[in-house]
N, C-alpha and C positions, 0 to 999 in steps of 0.2 A: 129902344136895346136899354139891358136889367144894368141900377146900380149899383147892385150888391157882390163882393168881389167872393165873398165867401173867406174871406180871410178878415180877420179883426183889427184892421189896418184904423181904427178911429180909436182901440185899444192899446192898439201898438203906436199911437205914434204917442200920446197918453203915458205911456208909461215909457220913454224913452228906447225901445224897440227899434231896431233899424233890419230892414231886408234887407238884402242883398239877392239879386235873379242874375241868372247867368245863362250862356249855352254852354255844355256843359263838351267834354273832347275828352270822351273817352277809350279813344285810341290809346291815348299816350300812359295811359295805366294798363291797359291787359294784357299786355305780357307775367305785368306782375300781379295781375287775377288772379288770370290763369294758371301761375303756379299754385297763392292759393288753393286755388278748387283742389287742386290735384294730388296737394304736402293734407290738407285737410278731408277729403275722404266726401268734400261735400255735394249733397245730392242736388245739383243745379234741373234735376229733370223736374221736381216734389215742385219747382217754383213757378214749372213753365201748366198754362191751361193748354193751350191748344198745337199741336204738329200738325206741320200740314207737309209738303214735299213741295218744293220750289217751283213746279212748273203749278201748282194751283195759289199763285201766292197771290191771286188779285182778287176768290173767294174768297179766302182764308179771313185776308183782313180786314174786307168788309165784313166779315162774321163781330170788329171791334169782341177782341176780347183779350185778358188782362193781359198773358206773356203769350206772345208769339214765338215759337219758333219754327224755321225753316229750312227740312233738306234736300241739300246737294248733294248728287258724286265731288270728289275732292277732285279740282280745278290738275290736268295733265302739266306741268310744265319744261318746255323742254327746246 
């Protein structure tokens, strides 16, 4: 097992820098984000590195792209 974190932890420690880590919960801010994207005409497709159909998800995930977007038909609620 390697000991290199890729983050200069000793430098941070010596300079009294605190690093906070945690799991994000994007659902809480998703409506606000989507509103911002719509209001500002943000070209979200420009940050997508690979677009695939939902049924092809296992293969698409195996390609380890930067930003994968899966497309599927809308779910019909009845």
